[in-house]
N, C-alpha and C positions, 0 to 999 in steps of 0.2 A: 559195703552196703549202699543201696540207693536210696534216698529220700526225697520224696516229691510232695511239696506243700502249697496249697491253694494255687497250683498251676494254671495260667491261662494264655490263651494265644489266639489272636483274632487278625485275619486278611481282609482288609479293605471293608471292615464292619461286619465280616461274618466271623462269629465266635467257633472255631475248630477245636480248642480245649477249654474248658469251662471249669475253673477252679478245682483242678484235680488233686486230691491227695491220696498218697499211699507208702508204703515201704517194701522194698526188696531186701530180703534177709539173705547174708550168706549160709552156704552151706545145703541149698536146696534149687531147684530148677522153677522158677518163678515164670507161668506163662502170663502173657499179656493179651487177651482174648477180646475180639471185637470186628463187627462186621467191616468191610471194604468202606474207607472214608469215617471210620469212627474217630480217629485221631490218634491213631496208634504210633506211627510214623512220627508224625510231629512231635509227640510227646518226646519219643526217643531222640529226635534232633534238638529239641530244647534242653535236655539232660546233658547231652556233649557239648552243648553251646554253639551248634550251627544256627540255630535259630534264637533269636531273642524274644523270652516271653513277655507279655503284655503285664503280666502280673504274677505274682506268687515266687516260689524258688524251687530249684533242682539241684541236690549236692550229692556228691559220690563221697563217702566216708568223711561226711562234715564240711567238702570244700566244693566249690563250684570247678566245673571241668577246668575252665581257663586259668585257674589259679593252680593246677597240677604241673610240676616239672617232670619233664619226660613223661608226658601222658599215656604214651602207646604201653608203658610199662606198668600203667596204673589200671589202665581201662582197655579192653579190647572191644570194638564196634564194628557190626556188619550192617551198614544202614543201605548201601546201594551197591548191588554186584557190579555196576557199570563204571564205578569211580576209579578206571584205570586208564591211562591212554593207550588206545588201540594199538600203536606202533612201538609200545613197550614191551618186552619180553616179561614172564610171570616171575623171572628170576629178579631182573633189572627192577622190575616195581618194588618188591619187597626188600632189595638192597638198597634204595635209596631212601625207603622208610627207616629201614633198621639204622643208617648211619645218621639219620636226623635224632635217632634216640640214642645213639652210642653203643648199639648192640653189636657184637661179634658177627664177622660173616656166615659163621658155620651156623648161625640160628637160622639165616635164610632156608640153607639146605634141609635143615630138621624140619620146619614146619611145611615144607614142600612134601617132605616125604611122608608126613603126618596125615595132608589132607589128600594124597594120592595124584600128585602132578608131578611126580619126579621124572616122569619121561616127556613131559613138554616144558621144562623149565625154560627152554631157549626159542619157545613159540611164541609167536606176537600175541598178545591179549585179545586182540581184534578179530582172531581166529578162532578162538574159544566159543564154545557153546553156551548156553544159560548155565548149564550145570557145571561146569568149568569154571566160568566166571565166578559162580556161588562158592565152589571151592577155594577160588582165589581170595575171594573177599572173606572167607573163613581164617584163610592162612594169616592174612593181615589182622585180623583180629586177635590170634594166637601169638603172633610174632613177639610181641614183648612180654610173653608169658606172665598177663594181668591178672590180678585178683578178682576182676569185675570184668562180665562179657554182657554186652548188649548186642543181641542178634536180632534183626527185624526181617522175620520171614524167611528164616535160613534153610528151610527145606524146599523153596521154589525153585523147579529146574532140576531138582537131583532124581536120580532113578531109585527105585525101591531099596537098591543096596546103598545107596548114598544116603538116604531117608534113614535106613536103619543104623547106619554109620554115626552121622550126626545126633540122633537119639543117644545112642550110647556115650559118645564123647561128650554131650551136656551132662548127662548123669555122673559121668567120671569125673569131670570138672567140679559139679557140685557137691560130690564126695570127698574133694580133697579141699573143702571149707570156702570155695570161691563163691561170688555171688553171680549167679547165671540168670540173666532177665532177656526172655525169649517172646516174639510177638507171634501170633498166627490169626487168623480168620477161621480156622477149621478146630471145632470144638473137638473131635475125633481125634486129632492129632494131638492136642494138649492133654487130652485124658491119658494117652500114654507116654507122655514124655514128662509133663509138668507136675510137682509136689504141690504147689501153691498157684492160685489162678487170681489175676486181677481183670475184671471184665469191664469196658468201657462202651458207652454208645452216645453217638453225637457228642464227644468229647467230655462227658460226664460218667464220673464212677456209677455202675450198676451193682456190682458185688465183688466182693474179696474176702477169700474163703481158701481152705484145703479143696484140692481136686474132688477127692471121693466126696466131702462133704457137699459142693457145688452139684456133682452129678447126683448125689441122693437128694437135694433139695428140687433140681429141675425134673426129675423123672417121678416124684412123688404122686401129684395128682395135677393134672392140667387137662383145659378143654377151651377150645377156640370155636367160636359160635359164628363169628362172622368168617365168611370165605368167598369164592367165587360166585357160590349159589346166591349168598345175599347181594351180592353186587348186581347179579339179575334181577333177583327181587326188587331192587331200589330202581332199575330201568324200567321193569313192567309196571310198578305202581306210578313211576313218573309219567308214562306214556297214558296208561289207561286212566288216570286222574285227569290228564289235559283234554282226553276224548271224551270224558262225561259232559264238559262243557263244550269245548269246540265243536263236537259232533253235532250239535242242537243247532250251533250257528250256521255252520257248514251246508246243513240240510234245511234250514229255515223254521225247525220247529220249536226254537225258542220264542218265536213271536206267539205261538199258539200257547205256550206255557205261561208267558207273561199277560196274555189276555185272561187266563184263567186265576193269574195269582199276580194282579198289579203291582202289590208291593215287592219289590224284586230281591229284597234281601233273603226273605226266607226260603226263595228259590235256591239261591246258593247255598245258604244255610242246609238245607235239606238234602241238596244233592251233595255238599262236603261230608255231612254226618252219617248217612246211608253208605256211602264210598268208604268212610274211612272204619266204620264198623264191619262192613264187610271185608277189607284187607286184614284188621285185626284179627277175626276168626280165622281167615286163610292162612295169615302169618303163623299164628298159634297152633292151628291144624297141622302145619308143615314144621316148623320149630321143633315141638315137642317129640314127633316121632323119630324126626332126624336125630335129636339130641340121644334119644335113648339107642337107637341103631347104632350112631357113633359110637357111645359109651360101650355098648356090648362088642363091638369091632375092637375097641382100644383097650379093652378090661385086662388082659394080660400084660399091657405095657404099660398104660397109665390109668389105673382104676378111679374112677370119679363118679359122683352121685348128684342127685338133684341137690342134695343138702349143702354141698361144698360150698365153702363162701364166695359169693358173687354168682355162682352158675343160674339159681333160679330168677334171678334179677336179670341175667342176661337172655335166658330164654323168654322170659315174658317181655323184657325191653325190646327184644326184635319184633314182636308184634307191637309194642305201642311207638317205637320208631316209625316203623311203616306205616302206622294207623295215621300219625301226625303229617308224615311225608305225602299222605294221600290227600291231605286237606290243604298241604302247600301247593299239591300239582293242581288241584281243582282251581285254587285260586289264580295261579299261572295262568291256566287255560282261561279263564273269565278276564282275566288282565289282557291277555294277547288277543284271544278270541280268531285267533288263525291257527289252525292244526299244526302246520310245519314249523310255523316261526316258535310257538308255543314249545314244541317237543324239544326242538333245537335249543331253545334257551333253558329249558328246566335241565335237560341233560348236561349241556354246558356247564351251569349252575353248580350243580349237583356231584358230577363227576369228573369233570374236565378242570374244574377252576381249582378244585383242593390241591393236586400237585403243583399247579403253576405258582401256588402263593408260596411254596417252599423256598421258590427259586429268588424270592425278593431278599435283599440284604439284610444283615442283622438280625433283631430280633421281632423286626416290625411283621415279615411274612408269617412268622410263627404264631405271632398273636393274632393275625388275621386269619390264618388257618384255622386255629382253634375254635374260633366264632362262628366259622360257616355253618350254615344250618346241617349239611351232610356230616360233617366232622363232629361237631357239639351234640347234634342229635344220636348218632350213632354209637357214642360212648357207652349208653346204656345197654348196648345190645354186646356189649364186651365183659367177661367176667372178671377181668384183670385190668387196673388202671395204669398205663404206660408211665415210664418214669419222665418222660418229657411232656405228659399231658398236663396242661395248665389248668384243665377242669375235672373234678370229679364227674363220674357218670350221670348222677342225679341232677347235677349243677349244669351240667351239658345238654341234658334232656330239657330243663326248665328254659336254658337259653332257646333253645330250638322252638319250644311250645311259643314263646313271648315272640320271637320272630315270625313265627307264623301266623300268630293272634293280628299282629301290626299287619300284614301283609293282607289276611282278610279283611281288616277293617278298612283298610285303603282300597281293595275291589269292591267291597260293598258300598262305599262313599260314590266312586267312579261308576258303579252301575245303576245307582240311582239317578245319576245325571247324564249317562250315555244315551245315544238313541238305540233302540231295538235292531 
């Protein structure tokens, strides 16, 4: 049994594993699922003591890996298929490991036969393909006939026959009562291999359940309102909002407007209000038919209705977010008063700055990212709150409205003091 409790790991201030807790039971294949960079490999390295945790504990049958005597006979691990000297033969690599554990020489030949490398036992590992190195790594994990197996992406580099073989091997080992812990970023692979799933993202536990339960839960009802089209909509609103104001400055008609309405704030307010209402109407006229069309197309796979939790709010929220973004864009246009400069600024601020903030170390970038206008505001257009979201959808939208109100007030103040 593997037990992980409040396990954490940070590298140079960046949290990779964040208070992770789970248990891997014997007698079943437990899949460790998550996207690349989720912290799966780091967690496995922490379990076997290759990395030191920042906090928390990881034990195998109640003991830390470093406390185990002859550990390869207790735990078999495949963490890196390249962890072999390229000038050493497959046989000699296994032989030196077997001798370190007091294992008989015959065990080396047995595992080489098991993984299908009996024809290349004398070949140097540096000449092996990725699939052959992967098989050698699996042989290392099986060398001590351990009760616990930890395998990091074991199907990497294997051909279809190899994938079928490793699937059946893991299932047969689990059926013998062993603890089998295997990572992957492929849900499809885990669905046909694992009995139980532990899902993580950005180092945090997202879900832990049986494979069938997770599949049923994930395929029940789901809708994604934000898409590439939503990004294009944001870009269009930003550009048009800027042009509402800068177009008048570039053509000189702003002076005629200000002669007709000398109190300048109402001019800005009228432009922003009319443009926002127009964007909201167009946004909803686009979002509502798009939702029903998408629901009809996906009905057989993921039936969804407007009454499902978060869906109505997301459909209406898309229009609300774009309407406030329209006001934000008008204010930027009035602030900069130069078409190219204003468009460059708002596009960079809304669409480019967001991913860049995630590169900042530690939690600083995460908090800045959460409060950016585009990120905070667009939460209301998503049907589900993400596990890493610091704000709820309505909190995020309120933050965006407040940021827009402050910007509009500042621009109105400057507009009264600037020359036309």
